[in-house]
C-alpha positions as semicolon CSV with decimal commas, in nm:
position;residue;x (nm);y (nm);z (nm)
1;M;0,108;-2,495;0,738
2;T;0,330;-2,318;0,537
3;E;0,571;-2,035;0,687
4;V;0,569;-1,817;0,402
5;A;0,321;-1,795;0,134
6;V;0,379;-1,540;-0,148
7;V;0,032;-1,455;-0,309
8;I;0,037;-1,256;-0,642
9;L;-0,265;-1,138;-0,752
10;N;-0,330;-1,129;-1,133
11;Y;-0,585;-0,940;-1,361
12;N;-0,508;-0,974;-1,713
13;G;-0,115;-0,942;-1,637
14;R;0,018;-1,265;-1,898
15;N;0,343;-0,970;-1,960
16;F;0,449;-0,914;-1,602
17;L;0,394;-1,258;-1,512
18;Q;0,629;-1,382;-1,803
19;Q;0,893;-1,098;-1,697
20;F;0,896;-1,121;-1,325
21;L;0,745;-1,421;-1,210
22;P;1,050;-1,632;-1,300
23;S;1,290;-1,387;-1,005
24;V;1,014;-1,544;-0,821
25;I;1,062;-1,903;-0,836
26;A;1,426;-1,807;-0,841
27;F;1,493;-1,635;-0,494
28;S;1,184;-1,757;-0,311
29;G;1,332;-2,063;-0,137
30;N;1,076;-2,280;0,021
31;A;0,819;-2,044;-0,006
32;K;0,507;-2,135;-0,133
33;I;0,415;-1,913;-0,484
34;I;0,061;-1,911;-0,563
35;V;-0,073;-1,704;-0,833
36;A;-0,454;-1,585;-0,760
37;D;-0,600;-1,473;-1,105
38;N;-0,894;-1,210;-1,083
39;F;-1,071;-1,300;-1,363
40;S;-0,876;-1,265;-1,649
41;A;-0,966;-1,199;-1,976
42;D;-0,667;-1,252;-2,116
43;D;-0,455;-1,599;-2,157
44;S;-0,257;-1,555;-1,809
45;I;-0,402;-1,856;-1,708
46;R;-0,268;-2,044;-2,016
47;I;0,060;-1,935;-1,991
48;L;0,106;-1,993;-1,596
49;E;-0,025;-2,376;-1,708
50;D;0,237;-2,400;-2,005
51;N;0,510;-2,227;-1,802
52;F;0,502;-2,223;-1,450
53;S;0,285;-2,483;-1,307
54;E;0,590;-2,701;-1,181
55;H;0,668;-2,410;-0,940
56;I;0,340;-2,262;-0,811
57;E;-0,043;-2,315;-0,728
58;I;-0,287;-2,161;-0,930
59;L;-0,605;-1,999;-0,778
60;R;-0,912;-1,916;-1,033
61;L;-1,181;-1,628;-0,847
62;D;-1,467;-1,637;-0,986
63;K;-1,469;-1,291;-1,084
64;N;-1,294;-0,947;-1,105
65;Y;-1,338;-0,867;-0,703
66;G;-1,069;-0,547;-0,742
67;F;-0,753;-0,576;-0,488
68;C;-0,895;-0,566;-0,211
69;G;-1,160;-0,811;-0,256
70;G;-0,899;-1,020;-0,466
71;Y;-0,666;-1,046;-0,202
72;N;-0,949;-1,112;0,104
73;R;-1,097;-1,437;-0,114
74;A;-0,759;-1,521;-0,246
75;L;-0,592;-1,578;0,091
76;Q;-0,858;-1,754;0,250
77;K;-0,742;-2,046;0,056
78;V;-0,393;-2,005;0,159
79;D;-0,260;-2,190;0,514
80;A;0,070;-1,973;0,584
81;E;0,198;-1,841;0,901
82;F;0,296;-1,528;0,677
83;Y;0,152;-1,410;0,406
84;V;0,360;-1,182;0,167
85;L;0,107;-0,966;-0,089
86;L;0,325;-0,915;-0,439
87;N;0,243;-0,718;-0,685
88;S;0,311;-0,905;-1,038
89;D;0,493;-0,626;-1,164
90;V;0,746;-0,651;-0,903
91;E;1,068;-0,839;-0,978
92;V;1,274;-0,985;-0,651
93;T;1,609;-1,033;-0,592
94;Q;1,837;-1,258;-0,447
95;G;1,768;-1,306;-0,053
96;W;1,452;-1,023;-0,048
97;I;1,248;-1,266;0,192
98;E;1,477;-1,382;0,498
99;P;1,538;-1,066;0,638
100;L;1,197;-0,968;0,656
101;I;1,065;-1,317;0,843
102;A;1,381;-1,271;1,006
103;L;1,231;-0,943;1,170
104;F;0,886;-1,076;1,264
105;K;1,084;-1,357;1,435
106;S;1,281;-1,100;1,669
107;N;0,950;-0,945;1,797
108;K;0,613;-1,082;1,797
109;N;0,447;-0,711;1,785
110;I;0,590;-0,631;1,463
111;V;0,270;-0,791;1,173
112;A;0,334;-0,574;0,877
113;A;0,705;-0,490;0,698
114;Q;0,838;-0,420;0,350
115;P;1,155;-0,413;0,179
116;K;1,325;-0,144;0,007
117;I;1,117;-0,059;-0,289
118;K;1,327;0,067;-0,583
119;S;1,213;0,217;-0,950
120;F;1,285;-0,117;-1,233
121;H;1,320;0,141;-1,526
122;N;1,500;0,349;-1,283
123;K;1,746;0,136;-1,038
124;N;1,882;0,416;-0,890
125;K;1,614;0,558;-0,744
126;F;1,334;0,452;-0,501
127;E;0,966;0,402;-0,651
128;Y;0,669;0,536;-0,574
129;A;0,494;0,283;-0,413
130;G;0,655;0,252;-0,037
131;A;1,019;0,363;-0,111
132;A;1,159;0,309;0,221
133;G;0,871;0,282;0,428
134;G;0,517;0,508;0,457
135;F;0,360;0,714;0,679
136;I;0,143;0,998;0,739
137;D;0,061;1,327;0,834
138;S;-0,212;1,518;1,049
139;L;-0,445;1,595;0,748
140;G;-0,408;1,173;0,620
141;Y;-0,128;1,288;0,334
142;P;0,051;0,989;0,246
143;F;0,409;0,973;0,187
144;C;0,749;0,784;0,188
145;R;1,099;0,816;0,288
146;G;1,233;0,889;-0,042
147;R;0,922;0,992;-0,213
148;I;0,743;1,319;-0,154
149;F;0,406;1,368;-0,336
150;D;0,601;1,331;-0,703
151;H;0,936;1,412;-0,583
152;I;1,141;1,103;-0,608
153;E;1,514;1,080;-0,428
154;E;1,835;0,879;-0,555
155;D;1,920;0,595;-0,299
156;H;2,254;0,666;-0,180
157;G;2,199;0,449;0,074
158;Q;2,058;0,689;0,354
159;Y;1,778;0,397;0,409
160;N;1,962;0,127;0,472
161;D;1,837;0,093;0,799
162;T;1,510;-0,113;0,999
163;C;1,317;0,107;1,135
164;Q;0,929;0,123;1,241
165;V;0,688;0,343;0,978
166;F;0,359;0,415;0,976
167;W;0,248;0,189;0,663
168;A;0,383;-0,045;0,447
169;T;0,302;-0,031;0,108
170;G;0,037;-0,273;-0,099
171;A;0,325;-0,367;-0,392
172;C;0,493;-0,599;-0,159
173;L;0,341;-0,666;0,207
174;F;0,448;-0,892;0,436
175;I;0,204;-0,941;0,732
176;R;0,139;-1,219;0,957
177;A;-0,149;-1,401;0,811
178;S;-0,317;-1,426;1,199
179;V;-0,306;-1,095;1,222
180;Y;-0,470;-1,026;0,818
181;R;-0,707;-1,232;0,967
182;E;-0,783;-1,054;1,305
183;M;-0,801;-0,737;1,134
184;G;-1,080;-0,841;0,909
185;G;-0,802;-0,830;0,594
186;L;-0,850;-0,496;0,331
187;D;-1,137;-0,279;0,300
188;E;-1,305;-0,410;-0,001
189;D;-1,487;-0,077;-0,060
190;F;-1,123;0,093;-0,077
191;F;-1,112;-0,119;-0,449
192;A;-0,774;-0,048;-0,524
193;H;-0,523;0,240;-0,340
194;M;-0,466;0,382;-0,021
195;E;-0,624;-0,029;0,132
196;E;-0,285;-0,096;0,298
197;I;-0,273;0,255;0,469
198;D;-0,616;0,188;0,620
199;L;-0,520;-0,189;0,757
200;C;-0,186;-0,020;0,865
201;W;-0,375;0,255;1,064
202;R;-0,563;-0,019;1,209
203;L;-0,238;-0,224;1,291
204;N;-0,150;0,070;1,443
205;R;-0,469;0,173;1,652
206;A;-0,407;-0,207;1,777
207;G;-0,065;-0,166;1,963
208;Y;0,111;-0,335;1,670
209;H;0,379;-0,257;1,444
210;V;0,466;-0,195;1,118
211;Y;0,867;-0,193;1,014
212;Y;1,076;-0,110;0,678
213;C;1,334;-0,329;0,615
214;G;1,652;-0,207;0,411
215;E;1,827;-0,520;0,419
216;S;1,607;-0,639;0,150
217;T;1,572;-0,451;-0,180
218;V;1,220;-0,517;-0,479
219;Y;1,213;-0,355;-0,803
220;H;0,860;-0,198;-0,921
221;V;0,750;-0,146;-1,193
222;G;0,462;0,060;-1,099
223;G;0,119;0,153;-1,251
224;G;0,071;-0,194;-1,308
225;T;-0,309;-0,165;-1,193
226;L;-0,375;0,229;-1,314
227;S;-0,125;0,476;-1,427
228;K;-0,036;0,728;-1,200
229;S;-0,194;1,012;-1,440
230;N;-0,508;0,805;-1,522
231;P;-0,859;0,986;-1,327
232;R;-1,012;0,680;-1,231
233;K;-0,701;0,664;-0,999
234;T;-0,713;1,037;-0,923
235;E;-1,072;0,989;-0,767
236;L;-0,990;0,659;-0,602
237;N;-0,688;0,781;-0,400
238;F;-0,900;1,136;-0,292
239;R;-1,210;0,889;-0,218
240;N;-1,014;0,642;-0,037
241;G;-0,824;0,964;0,127
242;L;-1,179;1,088;0,286
243;S;-1,278;0,725;0,364
244;L;-0,939;0,734;0,556
245;L;-0,989;0,998;0,843
246;L;-1,305;0,897;0,855
247;K;-1,279;0,598;0,994
248;H;-0,975;0,675;1,187
249;L;-0,937;1,050;1,321
250;P;-0,973;1,103;1,685
251;A;-1,363;1,269;1,745
252;S;-1,165;1,562;1,872
253;V;-1,048;1,675;1,567
254;I;-1,266;1,481;1,315
255;W;-1,512;1,767;1,252
256;W;-1,225;2,060;1,182
257;K;-0,978;1,823;0,956
258;I;-1,224;1,671;0,704
259;P;-1,343;2,002;0,594
260;V;-0,982;2,117;0,563
261;R;-0,935;1,828;0,378
262;L;-1,221;1,923;0,177
263;I;-1,077;2,268;0,085
264;L;-0,755;2,135;-0,021
265;D;-0,885;1,917;-0,243
266;W;-1,073;2,167;-0,406
267;M;-0,782;2,352;-0,475
268;A;-0,585;2,063;-0,612
269;A;-0,855;2,013;-0,846
270;F;-0,837;2,400;-0,951
271;L;-0,453;2,345;-1,037
272;F;-0,577;2,015;-1,186
273;L;-0,763;2,230;-1,438
274;L;-0,511;2,555;-1,515
275;R;-0,321;2,231;-1,577
276;G;-0,504;2,134;-1,856
277;S;-0,611;1,840;-1,699
278;P;-1,000;1,883;-1,663
279;A;-1,042;1,493;-1,604
280;D;-0,842;1,469;-1,292
281;A;-1,051;1,803;-1,171
282;W;-1,366;1,610;-1,244
283;A;-1,217;1,241;-1,066
284;I;-1,186;1,489;-0,729
285;I;-1,560;1,585;-0,775
286;R;-1,676;1,225;-0,812
287;A;-1,415;1,122;-0,548
288;H;-1,633;1,390;-0,347
289;L;-1,988;1,260;-0,456
290;T;-1,896;0,927;-0,364
291;F;-1,745;0,977;-0,047
292;H;-2,061;1,145;0,057
293;L;-2,316;0,866;-0,093
294;R;-2,095;0,627;0,156
295;I;-2,043;0,838;0,489
296;T;-2,275;0,626;0,670
297;K;-2,126;0,298;0,563
298;D;-1,818;0,483;0,673
299;F;-1,921;0,568;1,011
300;A;-2,056;0,223;1,059
301;K;-1,683;0,086;0,975
302;R;-1,544;0,379;1,264
303;R;-1,805;0,265;1,486
304;E;-1,634;-0,108;1,421
305;I;-1,308;-0,008;1,498
306;E;-1,328;0,168;1,798
307;R;-1,501;-0,139;1,941
308;I;-1,264;-0,355;1,813
309;T;-0,928;-0,132;1,870
310;P;-0,990;0,117;2,103
311;N;-0,671;0,308;2,098
312;Y;-0,563;0,576;1,885
313;S;-0,191;0,568;1,797
314;A;-0,028;0,874;1,719
315;T;0,369;0,783;1,760
316;T;0,426;0,741;1,378
317;I;0,214;1,052;1,229
318;Y;0,406;1,348;1,078
319;P;0,181;1,613;1,333
320;R;0,247;1,914;0,998
321;V;0,068;1,952;0,729
322;L;0,256;1,814;0,458
323;P;0,171;2,023;0,157
324;V;0,269;2,361;0,344
325;Q;0,630;2,169;0,398
326;F;0,648;2,018;0,052
327;Y;0,451;2,321;-0,184
328;L;0,507;2,638;0,029
329;L;0,835;2,594;0,255
330;K;0,986;2,376;-0,076
331;R;1,079;2,041;0,149
332;D;1,111;1,778;-0,100
333;E;1,296;1,516;0,109
334;T;1,186;1,367;0,455
335;S;1,535;1,497;0,586
336;K;1,401;1,841;0,541
337;L;1,050;1,812;0,696
338;K;1,024;2,019;1,019
339;G;0,903;1,844;1,257
340;F;0,986;1,473;1,144
341;N;1,150;1,214;1,386
342;N;1,340;1,069;1,161
343;P;1,349;0,699;1,258
344;R;1,719;0,649;1,125
């Protein structure tokens, strides 16, 4: 069995592969590097075969299964102790793997982790998708140390620590292969976006720990699948956010928290209209329609999660409402959030 397998899911990403795969090959030591092609329509396969075939393994999927489905199918074919789910638009650095594997070996209860995620285009700042480790508030709004909503901090070494977090980014997710299989992998109905938060919530419920490791740094372009302003991404984020709550919130609070989230979503749609983004407003309406259409399926998943992971862990959930802290109280960094127990 290979100890570490770095698995890059590719879909029409020839340019990213040409730009970033050399750094992965150069700095990944003895790790096996696998590119799983999600039925690309461009010439990604030719680029891989002509330029990188000596250093990587290529897995070809028979159609585009989305981010979640693509990884689930690819990882079924990978025999390793640790998986690294790495986006194709990530530049890695010297020594990026070793600190995280050492972290896993220091505590068997640590089953998922991420490095520091910084912006490829602005390397003194954190990057939206993960920054210095992910958290979630009482209504299911995700945020990171280093990034709250669209406000992103500069890196001054304030998050050079190693600490427990609630979720680790899907852009560079280290996870024990046995636990990935135990949890059933990523929820394919999420397709893309917030799927890593759902997986990490299941891990938390099962009593496992998710960590951030500031000793490792990678640089992420971001928007490689869908840009941040894409209405499709807006729809997925709002739809998946509601599914996330339905799958995981305790029965004692679900009856009022989901209606509150729906109301806040409608307010967000109204703000999109005021800002001249009707496509994003309509995306939220579509998200709600889809959420209601698949509510029976989500309830079935909730029952299965309760059967497999009956414990509800709230130790790393921020107990307040993030939009209130950010928009009304103007607290735009995690160090300023009232009631946030900074792991430092």
